[in-house]
N, C-alpha and C positions, 0 to 999 in steps of 0.2 A: 377504567378505560381512560377517563379524563386525565388522571394523574400520569398514567403511562404516556399518553400523547404529549403532555406538557414536558415530562422528563426527556423524552426522545427529541422533542423540538429544541430543548435547551442543550442537549448533547450535540446536535448537529450545528447549532449556532456557535457553540464553543469551538468545535472543530474548524468551522469556517473562519472565525475570528482569529484563532491561534495559528491556523495552518495556511492562511492565504498565500504567504510568500513561499513556503516550502512546497505547496501544491503546484504553484507556478514553476518552481525550480525542478520539480519532479517531471512535469510535462516537458520542459525544455530538455532535460537529460534524456528522456525516452525518445523525443523527436530526433535527437542526434542519430539514432540508429536508423530511423525511417528515411531521413533525409540523406544519409550515407548509404552504405552497403549492408547494414546490419539488420538484425531482428530485435523486436521487443519481446523479451522472454519474461513471462509472468509466472512467478513461483509463489502460489498461494498455499500455505500450510494449514492443515486443520480446516476449520470452517471458512477460512479465508480463500479456500478453493472456490467459493461462490464468485469471487471476483474473476478468477481465471475462467470459469465457465461463462460468465457474462461477457467477458472480453472476447472469447473465442466463438461462442455459439449464440450470443444475444442478438436482439433485433438490430442493434447498431454495433457491429463488431469493431474492435480496436484495430485500426489499420496496422498491419505489419506484426501483429502479436502472435506468439506461439506459446503453447503450454510448456512449462518447465518439466523435464523428465530427468530424474537422477541419472548422472553419467553422460548426459547429452554433450555434444561438442559445442562449446561456447567460445566465440572468438572476440578479439578486441573491438570489432565493429559493432558487436551486439551490445544492448543495454538490458539490464535485468531489473525487475521490480520484485522485491521480496516482501511478502505480506504474511505476518504471523500475529497471533493474538498477543504473544509475549515476546519481548526482546531477548528473553532467555531461552527461547525455543532452540533446542540443539540442532535440528535439521536446518533451520534458517541461519543459525550462526555458522554451521559448517559450510554452507554455501557462501555466506558472506566472507568468511575467511579465505575460501578457495578463490573467489573473485578478486579480493583485495591482493592476494599474493601474486595474481596475474595482471594486476592493474586494469581490470575490466570494471568500468564505472557501473554502479548500481544504485538504485533507490530502495528505500525500505519504509515499511509502515508497521507499527505495532501500537498497542495500548500504552506502553510505558512512556513516561515523559522523558524528554531529552535531559541530559545531565550526567552526573557521576554514575558510574557502574552500569552504563548502557552501551555494551560493546557493539550492538547492532547499529546504533546511531553513530558511534565513533568510526566504524568501518565504512559506512555508507557515504555516498556523495551527497545525497539528500535524504532527509528523514522526516516523516509525518507521524505525529502521535495522535491517536484518537482520544487519548486521555481517559479512556474507559477502564479505570483501575478498580472499580467496585460496582456492585449492582446499582441500578437506578432507583429501585423501590425497596422499602423496608418489608421484610418477610414477617411471618407470624412469630418467629422466635428471636426477633431483633436482628437477624442477619440481613444482608443486602442481597436482593435477588434481581433478576432480569439484566443480563449482560449481552446486549445485541452487538457483538463484535463484528459479525459479518455485515450487518446493516450499516454500521459506522464505516467499515471499509468500502462498502459499495457506494456510500455517499462520497467518500474521498475519490474513489475511482471515477465517478461521474464528473466530479470537479476537475480532475486531472485530464480526463478525456475531452472535456470542453476546451480547455486550454491547448491541449495537444492537437486536436483537430484543427483549431484555428492556426496553429504554427505550421503544420504540414500543408494546410490549404494554401498558405502564403507562398510555399515553396513550389507548388504545382504549376 
């Protein structure tokens, strides 16, 4: 338990240190929709759906947020936040390509680090990496276990929401 706590604390500290600027940029991008006439559409794929659920039904909902539904009407005033465990997730990439073709700005989050061969990052206006590319703990057979992707994404969500709420509060 102590090792797990230490490793998760380290993961969250790395995300905060490496993502401070892009978290702020993500909040700013999403606030454009709320300040304007659009919606914040949250597309959480796989376990990242935890972020969507928290944003829509949590104790402190994300103002202006709606759940992404495949085939929904998305307009230029909307802003989309794509969250996936991997930047290679085909559903996330399909949505990213569709949005990019229509010049609809969107943010993205995944575990993959920015850089070469990260199409999700290349297509997005802002990109946050959790950096969780392997398990946090050594397993019995030498493999790495415990990959809390949803927890890392929820941490980023809360950081984005703090900045976002401050931005839209200033506009009210």
